[in-house]
TORPA-4810 file (N, C-alpha, C, O; in nm, 3 decimals):
<nodes>
NODE_1_-5.306_2.509_-0.713_-5.329_2.593_-0.857_-5.250_2.649_-0.929_-5.255_2.645_-1.052_M
NODE_2_-5.148_2.721_-0.848_-5.045_2.768_-0.881_-4.956_2.686_-0.954_-4.901_2.730_-1.055_R
NODE_3_-4.932_2.537_-0.903_-4.855_2.476_-0.959_-4.947_2.418_-1.099_-4.889_2.390_-1.204_T
NODE_4_-5.060_2.408_-1.085_-5.121_2.357_-1.226_-5.126_2.452_-1.337_-5.152_2.431_-1.456_A
NODE_5_-5.088_2.587_-1.264_-5.131_2.697_-1.378_-4.998_2.713_-1.477_-4.998_2.746_-1.596_N
NODE_6_-4.856_2.672_-1.370_-4.740_2.653_-1.398_-4.736_2.533_-1.498_-4.650_2.552_-1.583_G
NODE_7_-4.793_2.434_-1.511_-4.794_2.317_-1.585_-4.863_2.350_-1.704_-4.830_2.290_-1.806_V
NODE_8_-4.988_2.468_-1.711_-5.049_2.476_-1.831_-4.952_2.588_-1.934_-4.945_2.597_-2.056_S
NODE_9_-4.894_2.652_-1.843_-4.774_2.765_-1.915_-4.677_2.712_-1.991_-4.646_2.761_-2.099_R
NODE_10_-4.599_2.567_-1.920_-4.520_2.490_-1.947_-4.562_2.432_-2.047_-4.484_2.442_-2.141_L
NODE_11_-4.668_2.365_-2.072_-4.700_2.262_-2.226_-4.736_2.362_-2.313_-4.702_2.344_-2.430_I
NODE_12_-4.819_2.501_-2.278_-4.832_2.579_-2.439_-4.709_2.636_-2.462_-4.693_2.635_-2.584_T
NODE_13_-4.614_2.684_-2.408_-4.472_2.711_-2.431_-4.387_2.599_-2.510_-4.312_2.635_-2.601_F
NODE_14_-4.398_2.476_-2.478_-4.360_2.351_-2.526_-4.400_2.328_-2.673_-4.325_2.303_-2.767_G
NODE_15_-4.565_2.346_-2.673_-4.636_2.335_-2.805_-4.587_2.431_-2.911_-4.567_2.401_-3.029_I
NODE_16_-4.570_2.548_-2.858_-4.499_2.679_-2.928_-4.400_2.633_-2.988_-4.396_2.613_-3.109_R
NODE_17_-4.307_2.612_-2.906_-4.161_2.594_-2.969_-4.166_2.440_-3.069_-4.088_2.434_-3.165_A
NODE_18_-4.245_2.342_-3.045_-4.249_2.242_-3.103_-4.280_2.257_-3.238_-4.207_2.216_-3.328_L
NODE_19_-4.407_2.327_-3.261_-4.455_2.369_-3.394_-4.419_2.510_-3.461_-4.406_2.526_-3.582_T
NODE_20_-4.406_2.598_-3.375_-4.371_2.736_-3.421_-4.520_2.800_-3.422_-4.538_2.912_-3.469_G
NODE_21_-4.605_2.738_-3.381_-4.781_2.798_-3.374_-4.778_2.938_-3.394_-4.708_2.995_-3.310_A
NODE_22_-4.831_3.009_-3.475_-4.857_3.172_-3.483_-5.011_3.201_-3.510_-5.080_3.135_-3.587_Q
NODE_23_-5.038_3.272_-3.461_-5.177_3.313_-3.449_-5.217_3.408_-3.562_-5.198_3.529_-3.549_A
NODE_24_-5.279_3.350_-3.683_-5.332_3.470_-3.783_-5.466_3.534_-3.740_-5.562_3.458_-3.754_R
NODE_25_-5.490_3.638_-3.698_-5.627_3.717_-3.693_-5.677_3.736_-3.828_-5.610_3.825_-3.880_W
NODE_26_-5.753_3.697_-3.897_-5.812_3.729_-4.038_-5.942_3.831_-4.020_-5.960_3.944_-4.065_V
NODE_27_-6.018_3.755_-3.945_-6.138_3.787_-3.948_-6.166_3.896_-3.797_-6.267_3.966_-3.789_G
NODE_28_-6.084_3.894_-3.713_-6.100_3.984_-3.608_-5.993_3.933_-3.530_-5.924_3.832_-3.545_C
NODE_29_-5.991_4.043_-3.420_-5.834_4.052_-3.339_-5.897_4.012_-3.210_-6.016_4.035_-3.187_G
NODE_30_-5.803_3.941_-3.111_-5.814_3.930_-2.954_-5.848_4.022_-2.925_-5.800_4.134_-2.943_P
NODE_31_-6.000_3.964_-2.836_-6.090_4.077_-2.739_-6.106_3.994_-2.608_-6.129_3.873_-2.612_S
NODE_32_-6.095_4.053_-2.507_-6.143_4.011_-2.364_-6.323_3.993_-2.358_-6.385_3.970_-2.254_P
NODE_33_-6.374_4.006_-2.466_-6.510_3.989_-2.470_-6.547_3.765_-2.481_-6.479_3.672_-2.523_A
NODE_34_-6.663_3.773_-2.427_-6.675_3.623_-2.423_-6.689_3.603_-2.526_-6.748_3.679_-2.603_Q
NODE_35_-6.633_3.486_-2.560_-6.667_3.407_-2.726_-6.631_3.247_-2.701_-6.554_3.199_-2.617_R
NODE_36_-6.716_3.176_-2.804_-6.707_3.045_-2.824_-6.641_3.027_-2.962_-6.691_3.054_-3.071_I
NODE_37_-6.518_2.977_-2.937_-6.398_2.950_-3.050_-6.446_2.793_-3.135_-6.404_2.686_-3.091_Y
NODE_38_-6.506_2.797_-3.215_-6.508_2.677_-3.279_-6.412_2.616_-3.400_-6.409_2.682_-3.504_F
NODE_39_-6.333_2.495_-3.394_-6.234_2.473_-3.490_-6.240_2.301_-3.509_-6.281_2.210_-3.436_A
NODE_40_-6.178_2.305_-3.648_-6.158_2.158_-3.712_-6.075_2.069_-3.597_-6.004_2.114_-3.508_N
NODE_41_-6.098_1.963_-3.618_-6.025_1.856_-3.522_-5.974_1.724_-3.561_-6.047_1.631_-3.594_H
NODE_42_-5.804_1.717_-3.557_-5.755_1.676_-3.633_-5.662_1.566_-3.559_-5.622_1.458_-3.602_T
NODE_43_-5.637_1.634_-3.419_-5.527_1.592_-3.333_-5.589_1.642_-3.220_-5.677_1.727_-3.202_S
NODE_44_-5.502_1.544_-3.120_-5.523_1.574_-2.938_-5.476_1.703_-2.906_-5.535_1.771_-2.822_H
NODE_45_-5.354_1.752_-2.977_-5.280_1.873_-2.975_-5.333_1.983_-2.976_-5.291_2.079_-2.912_C
NODE_46_-5.489_1.983_-3.093_-5.538_2.092_-3.206_-5.597_2.229_-3.037_-5.609_2.351_-3.042_D
NODE_47_-5.614_2.158_-2.944_-5.689_2.226_-2.835_-5.560_2.317_-2.793_-5.566_2.439_-2.780_F
NODE_48_-5.443_2.236_-2.772_-5.345_2.287_-2.699_-5.294_2.410_-2.818_-5.267_2.522_-2.775_L
NODE_49_-5.284_2.386_-2.951_-5.251_2.476_-3.014_-5.313_2.601_-3.013_-5.257_2.706_-2.984_L
NODE_50_-5.472_2.582_-3.055_-5.523_2.718_-3.012_-5.518_2.805_-2.887_-5.519_2.928_-2.881_V
NODE_51_-5.513_2.723_-2.798_-5.499_2.791_-2.657_-5.365_2.837_-2.667_-5.366_2.953_-2.625_L
NODE_52_-5.246_2.803_-2.701_-5.127_2.883_-2.702_-5.106_2.987_-2.798_-5.010_3.064_-2.792_A
NODE_53_-5.220_2.993_-2.914_-5.197_3.110_-2.972_-5.272_3.224_-2.908_-5.243_3.339_-2.940_S
NODE_54_-5.355_3.204_-2.830_-5.417_3.321_-2.779_-5.331_3.375_-2.670_-5.257_3.307_-2.599_L
NODE_55_-5.348_3.499_-2.664_-5.276_3.588_-2.540_-5.328_3.548_-2.408_-5.439_3.501_-2.387_P
NODE_56_-5.229_3.573_-2.314_-5.239_3.506_-2.189_-5.357_3.513_-2.115_-5.403_3.431_-2.035_L
NODE_57_-5.393_3.598_-2.145_-5.533_3.650_-2.039_-5.676_3.578_-2.130_-5.780_3.539_-2.077_D
NODE_58_-5.649_3.577_-2.250_-5.760_3.539_-2.310_-5.775_3.373_-2.310_-5.878_3.306_-2.317_L
NODE_59_-5.658_3.339_-2.301_-5.606_3.162_-2.255_-5.645_3.157_-2.105_-5.740_3.089_-2.069_R
NODE_60_-5.596_3.205_-2.049_-5.679_3.154_-1.903_-5.817_3.208_-1.919_-5.893_3.121_-1.878_E
NODE_61_-5.868_3.288_-1.950_-6.046_3.271_-1.934_-6.115_3.171_-2.051_-6.238_3.160_-2.051_A
NODE_62_-6.041_3.103_-2.146_-6.074_2.998_-2.237_-6.077_2.884_-2.177_-5.978_2.848_-2.114_T
NODE_63_-6.191_2.803_-2.183_-6.168_2.651_-2.149_-6.222_2.577_-2.239_-6.323_2.608_-2.301_R
NODE_64_-6.146_2.452_-2.255_-6.180_2.334_-2.411_-6.297_2.296_-2.333_-6.321_2.299_-2.212_P
NODE_65_-6.374_2.253_-2.450_-6.490_2.152_-2.400_-6.424_2.025_-2.469_-6.375_2.022_-2.582_V
NODE_66_-6.431_1.930_-2.383_-6.375_1.787_-2.415_-6.464_1.679_-2.374_-6.565_1.686_-2.305_A
NODE_67_-6.411_1.581_-2.427_-6.544_1.464_-2.439_-6.463_1.368_-2.308_-6.353_1.311_-2.306_A
NODE_68_-6.584_1.382_-2.197_-6.544_1.305_-2.045_-6.468_1.146_-2.080_-6.381_1.092_-2.013_A
NODE_69_-6.537_1.090_-2.218_-6.489_0.929_-2.192_-6.352_0.913_-2.206_-6.293_0.819_-2.152_D
NODE_70_-6.288_1.012_-2.286_-6.148_1.000_-2.309_-6.086_1.058_-2.245_-5.970_1.017_-2.235_Y
NODE_71_-6.121_1.179_-2.168_-6.019_1.254_-2.083_-6.045_1.216_-1.948_-5.972_1.264_-1.862_W
NODE_72_-6.168_1.112_-1.901_-6.163_1.028_-1.782_-6.086_0.920_-1.745_-6.079_0.873_-1.632_N
NODE_73_-6.008_0.870_-1.876_-5.961_0.718_-1.867_-5.857_0.704_-1.792_-5.824_0.586_-1.803_Q
NODE_74_-5.789_0.758_-1.723_-5.692_0.773_-1.646_-5.658_0.913_-1.569_-5.704_1.024_-1.597_C
NODE_75_-5.547_0.872_-1.443_-5.582_0.985_-1.386_-5.460_1.099_-1.432_-5.469_1.209_-1.377_A
NODE_76_-5.363_1.081_-1.516_-5.321_1.197_-1.579_-5.386_1.284_-1.664_-5.366_1.406_-1.659_L
NODE_77_-5.467_1.230_-1.745_-5.548_1.258_-1.825_-5.660_1.378_-1.745_-5.686_1.495_-1.773_R
NODE_78_-5.709_1.289_-1.635_-5.818_1.360_-1.550_-5.726_1.509_-1.492_-5.752_1.629_-1.498_R
NODE_79_-5.635_1.446_-1.447_-5.534_1.604_-1.406_-5.519_1.674_-1.490_-5.518_1.791_-1.450_Y
NODE_80_-5.502_1.662_-1.621_-5.470_1.736_-1.744_-5.569_1.815_-1.798_-5.549_1.928_-1.843_L
NODE_81_-5.688_1.753_-1.793_-5.867_1.785_-1.836_-5.892_1.872_-1.707_-5.913_1.991_-1.730_A
NODE_82_-5.893_1.837_-1.591_-5.954_1.923_-1.465_-5.902_2.023_-1.401_-5.966_2.120_-1.360_N
NODE_83_-5.739_1.999_-1.384_-5.685_2.108_-1.266_-5.594_2.210_-1.369_-5.575_2.332_-1.364_K
NODE_84_-5.545_2.103_-1.468_-5.420_2.217_-1.587_-5.525_2.304_-1.664_-5.540_2.421_-1.631_V
NODE_85_-5.614_2.236_-1.789_-5.698_2.330_-1.854_-5.861_2.392_-1.828_-5.928_2.479_-1.882_F
NODE_86_-5.881_2.305_-1.726_-6.000_2.346_-1.676_-6.117_2.341_-1.802_-6.178_2.431_-1.860_H
NODE_87_-6.118_2.191_-1.815_-6.185_2.170_-1.940_-6.331_2.136_-1.896_-6.356_2.113_-1.778_A
NODE_88_-6.422_2.135_-1.988_-6.566_2.123_-1.964_-6.567_1.976_-2.020_-6.513_1.933_-2.122_V
NODE_89_-6.637_1.916_-1.934_-6.645_1.748_-1.951_-6.762_1.711_-2.045_-6.860_1.743_-1.978_A
NODE_90_-6.803_1.666_-2.151_-6.908_1.627_-2.181_-6.937_1.501_-2.183_-6.839_1.427_-2.173_V
NODE_91_-7.061_1.440_-2.195_-7.069_1.282_-2.171_-7.112_1.244_-2.305_-7.228_1.271_-2.339_D
NODE_92_-7.023_1.176_-2.398_-7.110_1.121_-2.495_-7.143_1.003_-2.526_-7.173_0.963_-2.638_R
NODE_93_-7.138_0.946_-2.432_-7.206_0.819_-2.424_-7.335_0.796_-2.461_-7.355_0.690_-2.521_S
NODE_94_-7.427_0.867_-2.442_-7.559_0.810_-2.415_-7.600_0.730_-2.332_-7.686_0.644_-2.353_G
NODE_95_-7.546_0.747_-2.235_-7.624_0.651_-2.144_-7.704_0.707_-2.022_-7.769_0.638_-1.944_M
NODE_96_-7.687_0.847_-2.018_-7.732_0.963_-1.899_-7.841_1.063_-1.974_-7.844_1.182_-1.942_H
NODE_97_-7.918_1.017_-2.061_-7.966_1.121_-2.143_-8.100_1.204_-2.088_-8.175_1.278_-2.151_R
NODE_98_-8.101_1.175_-1.980_-8.213_1.230_-1.862_-8.137_1.362_-1.817_-8.194_1.446_-1.747_E
NODE_99_-8.039_1.373_-1.849_-7.947_1.487_-1.849_-7.906_1.515_-1.949_-7.853_1.433_-2.025_V
NODE_100_-7.924_1.676_-1.981_-7.866_1.752_-2.094_-7.729_1.745_-2.096_-7.665_1.807_-2.011_N
NODE_101_-7.655_1.658_-2.206_-7.497_1.657_-2.210_-7.429_1.818_-2.186_-7.320_1.856_-2.142_P
NODE_102_-7.553_1.890_-2.238_-7.500_2.006_-2.286_-7.481_2.121_-2.142_-7.431_2.234_-2.138_L
NODE_103_-7.541_2.042_-2.037_-7.550_2.163_-1.934_-7.418_2.213_-1.888_-7.396_2.334_-1.882_E
NODE_104_-7.315_2.109_-1.851_-7.185_2.159_-1.812_-7.097_2.289_-1.941_-6.994_2.354_-1.928_P
NODE_105_-7.172_2.284_-2.029_-7.113_2.400_-2.164_-7.196_2.525_-2.106_-7.142_2.635_-2.095_V
NODE_106_-7.338_2.502_-2.066_-7.426_2.626_-2.074_-7.347_2.652_-1.935_-7.289_2.760_-1.940_M
NODE_107_-7.329_2.590_-1.823_-7.294_2.637_-1.692_-7.144_2.719_-1.711_-7.117_2.812_-1.636_A
NODE_108_-7.061_2.679_-1.808_-6.931_2.746_-1.780_-6.973_2.873_-1.848_-6.955_2.981_-1.793_A
NODE_109_-7.037_2.860_-1.984_-7.081_3.024_-2.031_-7.153_3.096_-1.960_-7.139_3.217_-1.982_L
NODE_110_-7.255_3.059_-1.853_-7.306_3.128_-1.751_-7.206_3.193_-1.632_-7.243_3.289_-1.564_D
NODE_111_-7.099_3.140_-1.618_-6.967_3.200_-1.547_-6.903_3.257_-1.614_-6.782_3.253_-1.591_Q
NODE_112_-6.945_3.327_-1.712_-6.810_3.375_-1.819_-6.728_3.351_-1.893_-6.670_3.423_-1.974_G
NODE_113_-6.717_3.231_-1.867_-6.610_3.151_-1.962_-6.633_3.161_-2.101_-6.740_3.125_-2.149_N
NODE_114_-6.526_3.213_-2.179_-6.495_3.164_-2.300_-6.473_3.028_-2.347_-6.394_2.977_-2.269_S
NODE_115_-6.513_2.925_-2.461_-6.500_2.835_-2.478_-6.450_2.791_-2.641_-6.479_2.837_-2.752_L
NODE_116_-6.347_2.660_-2.589_-6.318_2.632_-2.722_-6.379_2.479_-2.765_-6.372_2.389_-2.681_L
NODE_117_-6.447_2.450_-2.915_-6.544_2.374_-2.917_-6.527_2.308_-3.046_-6.522_2.367_-3.154_F
NODE_118_-6.517_2.151_-3.022_-6.474_2.107_-3.170_-6.605_2.035_-3.233_-6.620_1.914_-3.218_F
NODE_119_-6.698_2.112_-3.303_-6.799_2.065_-3.367_-6.842_1.954_-3.462_-6.956_1.929_-3.501_P
NODE_120_-6.723_1.891_-3.492_-6.712_1.762_-3.543_-6.729_1.652_-3.472_-6.756_1.542_-3.519_E
NODE_121_-6.712_1.681_-3.346_-6.702_1.594_-3.261_-6.615_1.488_-3.222_-6.607_1.439_-3.109_G
NODE_122_-6.552_1.457_-3.320_-6.451_1.335_-3.313_-6.342_1.370_-3.398_-6.374_1.445_-3.490_T
NODE_123_-6.180_1.325_-3.391_-6.094_1.407_-3.493_-6.104_1.303_-3.616_-6.134_1.184_-3.607_R
NODE_124_-6.067_1.387_-3.757_-6.084_1.358_-3.845_-5.953_1.355_-3.918_-5.858_1.393_-3.851_G
NODE_125_-5.921_1.309_-4.068_-5.779_1.296_-4.112_-5.702_1.405_-4.168_-5.591_1.403_-4.221_T
NODE_126_-5.787_1.506_-4.144_-5.725_1.627_-4.206_-5.739_1.655_-4.344_-5.674_1.747_-4.393_G
NODE_127_-5.817_1.586_-4.413_-5.811_1.605_-4.538_-5.938_1.656_-4.617_-5.960_1.666_-4.737_E
NODE_128_-6.027_1.688_-4.482_-6.129_1.764_-4.531_-6.255_1.750_-4.391_-6.248_1.644_-4.329_G
NODE_129_-6.345_1.835_-4.352_-6.421_1.844_-4.236_-6.539_1.724_-4.236_-6.588_1.683_-4.341_L
NODE_130_-6.580_1.672_-4.101_-6.654_1.588_-4.101_-6.809_1.652_-4.089_-6.804_1.775_-4.089_Q
NODE_131_-6.928_1.606_-4.081_-7.048_1.685_-4.066_-7.044_1.738_-3.909_-7.027_1.640_-3.836_P
NODE_132_-7.050_1.814_-3.861_-7.049_1.925_-3.771_-7.194_1.811_-3.657_-7.295_1.757_-3.704_F
NODE_133_-7.159_1.809_-3.536_-7.295_1.730_-3.435_-7.369_1.836_-3.411_-7.298_1.936_-3.420_K
NODE_134_-7.471_1.860_-3.387_-7.557_1.973_-3.343_-7.555_2.031_-3.221_-7.645_2.108_-3.187_P
NODE_135_-7.451_2.002_-3.139_-7.444_2.050_-3.011_-7.406_2.233_-3.039_-7.441_2.330_-2.971_G
NODE_136_-7.355_2.231_-3.116_-7.298_2.401_-3.117_-7.468_2.477_-3.164_-7.524_2.580_-3.128_I
NODE_137_-7.500_2.387_-3.240_-7.624_2.473_-3.256_-7.728_2.498_-3.164_-7.803_2.595_-3.171_F
NODE_138_-7.731_2.410_-3.079_-7.828_2.454_-2.940_-7.775_2.537_-2.858_-7.841_2.616_-2.791_H
NODE_139_-7.598_2.523_-2.853_-7.576_2.635_-2.748_-7.599_2.754_-2.814_-7.649_2.840_-2.742_I
NODE_140_-7.574_2.791_-2.954_-7.569_2.906_-3.003_-7.757_2.988_-2.982_-7.791_3.106_-2.976_A
NODE_141_-7.825_2.880_-2.977_-7.947_2.936_-2.968_-8.002_2.978_-2.855_-8.097_3.056_-2.854_A
NODE_142_-7.937_2.923_-2.733_-7.951_2.920_-2.594_-7.888_3.050_-2.539_-7.938_3.120_-2.452_A
NODE_143_-7.760_3.074_-2.610_-7.678_3.194_-2.585_-7.654_3.302_-2.713_-7.539_3.340_-2.737_R
NODE_144_-7.744_3.339_-2.775_-7.753_3.412_-2.928_-7.671_3.545_-2.923_-7.644_3.613_-3.022_P
NODE_145_-7.623_3.581_-2.756_-7.556_3.700_-2.762_-7.400_3.661_-2.787_-7.321_3.739_-2.840_Q
NODE_146_-7.371_3.551_-2.749_-7.205_3.525_-2.774_-7.149_3.503_-2.922_-7.197_3.415_-2.994_I
NODE_147_-7.073_3.563_-2.952_-7.017_3.556_-3.111_-6.945_3.431_-3.082_-6.907_3.396_-2.970_D
NODE_148_-6.928_3.355_-3.209_-6.869_3.216_-3.223_-6.770_3.263_-3.329_-6.803_3.336_-3.423_L
NODE_149_-6.610_3.203_-3.302_-6.532_3.280_-3.361_-6.431_3.106_-3.459_-6.367_3.017_-3.404_V
NODE_150_-6.461_3.126_-3.595_-6.404_3.005_-3.628_-6.274_2.987_-3.646_-6.206_3.082_-3.685_P
NODE_151_-6.224_2.878_-3.624_-6.069_2.867_-3.583_-6.000_2.773_-3.638_-5.993_2.675_-3.564_V
NODE_152_-5.930_2.758_-3.764_-5.882_2.670_-3.871_-5.711_2.665_-3.814_-5.616_2.743_-3.816_W
NODE_153_-5.736_2.521_-3.763_-5.582_2.448_-3.723_-5.497_2.392_-3.842_-5.560_2.316_-3.915_V
NODE_154_-5.400_2.409_-3.866_-5.342_2.354_-4.000_-5.226_2.286_-3.949_-5.140_2.326_-3.870_D
NODE_155_-5.240_2.150_-4.025_-5.105_2.111_-3.993_-5.113_2.004_-3.862_-5.023_1.926_-3.834_N
NODE_156_-5.206_2.014_-3.808_-5.186_1.926_-3.637_-5.188_1.778_-3.649_-5.129_1.703_-3.571_A
NODE_157_-5.250_1.745_-3.737_-5.281_1.580_-3.783_-5.161_1.519_-3.818_-5.144_1.400_-3.790_Y
NODE_158_-5.047_1.604_-3.894_-4.938_1.574_-3.897_-4.808_1.557_-3.770_-4.716_1.476_-3.758_R
NODE_159_-4.852_1.672_-3.690_-4.810_1.662_-3.551_-4.771_1.543_-3.466_-4.667_1.495_-3.422_V
NODE_160_-4.941_1.511_-3.461_-4.986_1.414_-3.380_-5.101_1.339_-3.433_-5.216_1.353_-3.392_M
NODE_161_-5.065_1.265_-3.519_-5.181_1.193_-3.578_-5.237_1.123_-3.498_-5.202_1.112_-3.380_P
NODE_162_-5.358_1.048_-3.565_-5.432_0.909_-3.499_-5.354_0.817_-3.475_-5.278_0.771_-3.560_K
NODE_163_-5.362_0.772_-3.344_-5.276_0.689_-3.288_-5.133_0.699_-3.272_-5.061_0.600_-3.282_G
NODE_164_-5.091_0.810_-3.247_-4.943_0.850_-3.206_-4.959_0.875_-3.069_-5.061_0.915_-3.014_S
NODE_165_-4.829_0.843_-3.008_-4.815_0.899_-2.877_-4.718_0.990_-2.857_-4.721_1.045_-2.747_L
NODE_166_-4.633_1.021_-2.933_-4.559_1.162_-2.908_-4.575_1.202_-3.042_-4.595_1.136_-3.144_L
NODE_167_-4.556_1.374_-3.013_-4.561_1.486_-3.135_-4.413_1.482_-3.214_-4.299_1.467_-3.169_P
NODE_168_-4.457_1.500_-3.346_-4.304_1.513_-3.414_-4.334_1.711_-3.451_-4.437_1.771_-3.486_V
NODE_169_-4.194_1.760_-3.424_-4.168_1.868_-3.474_-4.198_1.925_-3.607_-4.112_1.910_-3.694_P
NODE_170_-4.312_1.990_-3.638_-4.353_2.062_-3.746_-4.444_2.188_-3.741_-4.524_2.198_-3.648_L
NODE_171_-4.436_2.287_-3.838_-4.499_2.396_-3.856_-4.643_2.371_-3.868_-4.709_2.286_-3.927_L
NODE_172_-4.676_2.489_-3.780_-4.852_2.443_-3.764_-4.871_2.612_-3.757_-4.791_2.695_-3.716_C
NODE_173_-5.031_2.634_-3.822_-5.087_2.800_-3.767_-5.184_2.785_-3.735_-5.232_2.673_-3.749_S
NODE_174_-5.261_2.891_-3.674_-5.411_2.894_-3.627_-5.478_3.015_-3.638_-5.466_3.112_-3.563_V
NODE_175_-5.550_3.004_-3.738_-5.634_3.130_-3.835_-5.768_3.126_-3.735_-5.819_3.025_-3.688_A
NODE_176_-5.812_3.266_-3.714_-5.902_3.340_-3.636_-6.010_3.426_-3.734_-5.975_3.532_-3.785_F
NODE_177_-6.128_3.376_-3.753_-6.189_3.417_-3.851_-6.288_3.520_-3.837_-6.276_3.589_-3.736_G
NODE_178_-6.378_3.546_-3.910_-6.485_3.674_-3.861_-6.589_3.590_-3.760_-6.621_3.472_-3.775_K
NODE_179_-6.636_3.686_-3.644_-6.731_3.613_-3.574_-6.864_3.591_-3.671_-6.894_3.650_-3.775_P
NODE_180_-6.931_3.489_-3.602_-7.074_3.456_-3.646_-7.157_3.440_-3.532_-7.110_3.433_-3.419_V
NODE_181_-7.308_3.433_-3.563_-7.410_3.432_-3.484_-7.498_3.348_-3.535_-7.479_3.314_-3.652_R
NODE_182_-7.598_3.300_-3.474_-7.724_3.232_-3.518_-7.833_3.341_-3.595_-7.874_3.438_-3.533_L
NODE_183_-7.865_3.322_-3.703_-7.969_3.422_-3.759_-8.085_3.349_-3.728_-8.101_3.227_-3.717_C
NODE_184_-8.194_3.480_-3.711_-8.332_3.471_-3.695_-8.388_3.371_-3.776_-8.355_3.386_-3.894_E
NODE_185_-8.470_3.262_-3.755_-8.537_3.182_-3.862_-8.429_3.097_-3.907_-8.481_3.013_-3.980_H
NODE_186_-8.314_3.077_-3.900_-8.200_3.015_-3.943_-8.225_2.855_-3.913_-8.215_2.827_-3.794_E
NODE_187_-8.255_2.755_-3.995_-8.259_2.598_-3.964_-8.143_2.547_-3.880_-8.036_2.604_-3.900_S
NODE_188_-8.146_2.449_-3.787_-8.015_2.374_-3.782_-7.888_2.332_-3.873_-7.766_2.322_-3.861_K
NODE_189_-7.991_2.311_-3.975_-7.881_2.258_-4.114_-7.830_2.354_-4.146_-7.708_2.351_-4.139_E
NODE_190_-7.879_2.455_-4.184_-7.813_2.573_-4.214_-7.737_2.640_-4.176_-7.653_2.691_-4.251_E
NODE_191_-7.743_2.660_-4.045_-7.648_2.699_-3.928_-7.549_2.624_-3.950_-7.450_2.679_-3.998_F
NODE_192_-7.543_2.470_-3.921_-7.426_2.416_-3.942_-7.365_2.399_-4.065_-7.245_2.371_-4.066_L
NODE_193_-7.423_2.410_-4.165_-7.346_2.435_-4.300_-7.258_2.544_-4.291_-7.137_2.531_-4.311_Q
NODE_194_-7.318_2.660_-4.259_-7.301_2.810_-4.277_-7.149_2.796_-4.193_-7.054_2.858_-4.241_R
NODE_195_-7.127_2.711_-4.061_-7.021_2.723_-3.989_-6.909_2.625_-4.052_-6.787_2.640_-4.054_L
NODE_196_-6.979_2.532_-4.096_-6.872_2.439_-4.174_-6.795_2.544_-4.291_-6.675_2.536_-4.317_S
NODE_197_-6.880_2.631_-4.346_-6.817_2.677_-4.467_-6.747_2.821_-4.401_-6.670_2.876_-4.480_G
NODE_198_-6.756_2.859_-4.329_-6.644_2.947_-4.266_-6.516_2.901_-4.210_-6.418_2.974_-4.197_C
NODE_199_-6.521_2.760_-4.172_-6.369_2.690_-4.126_-6.313_2.663_-4.317_-6.202_2.697_-4.359_L
NODE_200_-6.415_2.599_-4.397_-6.360_2.563_-4.509_-6.286_2.675_-4.574_-6.174_2.657_-4.623_A
NODE_201_-6.375_2.842_-4.574_-6.240_2.919_-4.603_-6.154_2.970_-4.532_-6.090_3.051_-4.598_C
NODE_202_-6.118_2.961_-4.417_-6.034_2.971_-4.352_-5.934_2.881_-4.400_-5.825_2.932_-4.427_L
NODE_203_-5.950_2.728_-4.420_-5.867_2.635_-4.476_-5.805_2.679_-4.612_-5.690_2.673_-4.655_A
NODE_204_-5.922_2.724_-4.663_-5.854_2.819_-4.828_-5.747_2.947_-4.805_-5.651_2.970_-4.879_G
NODE_205_-5.774_3.001_-4.720_-5.705_3.107_-4.686_-5.547_3.094_-4.649_-5.449_3.168_-4.663_S
NODE_206_-5.565_2.984_-4.605_-5.431_2.907_-4.532_-5.321_2.844_-4.620_-5.198_2.842_-4.616_E
NODE_207_-5.429_2.787_-4.710_-5.359_2.762_-4.824_-5.300_2.803_-4.977_-5.243_2.747_-5.070_S
NODE_208_-5.354_2.951_-4.937_-5.345_3.040_-5.070_-5.204_3.089_-5.056_-5.156_3.164_-5.141_S
</nodes>
């Protein structure tokens, strides 16, 4: 455990040094309250940039939600996901639908963890947001007392574009927006559109 914690701190220090990543708390401040951070997804280093931008105590209480099919492909990925960053693995294969794929997410929330979630489900190009998958709606409906904090990760797709094996040193920033919750009688489509709009607004604030 101590070795894994040391690896985690070394990696997050390295990503900060490589990208100069800075947190911009636009709509809220750091808080020990349990939260679900939801972010745009353009690179495999997105979750590292977000975690590196959190204060140490919040970072250690926050677990990224990750695709089991990708992170279970080899021993190194499994070690990083399971031992170093304590990721919550979600099955995207559709092979085991008799089991709710969000059960590990709910269990992690019930244990008091904060989560880092990528509602697009897969990496985009950085030129815009992809449609959100419905998982985050079901999570918000099941745990309505937990704030969802929008997070815009800027420039990560240039640091480690799709297909790249090594990161490129470029400046990045991570903006944290105003927390939101599911409104009473709000439909899935309305909620997902509202969350997407929250991220789009953060993206606009970063470019202005």
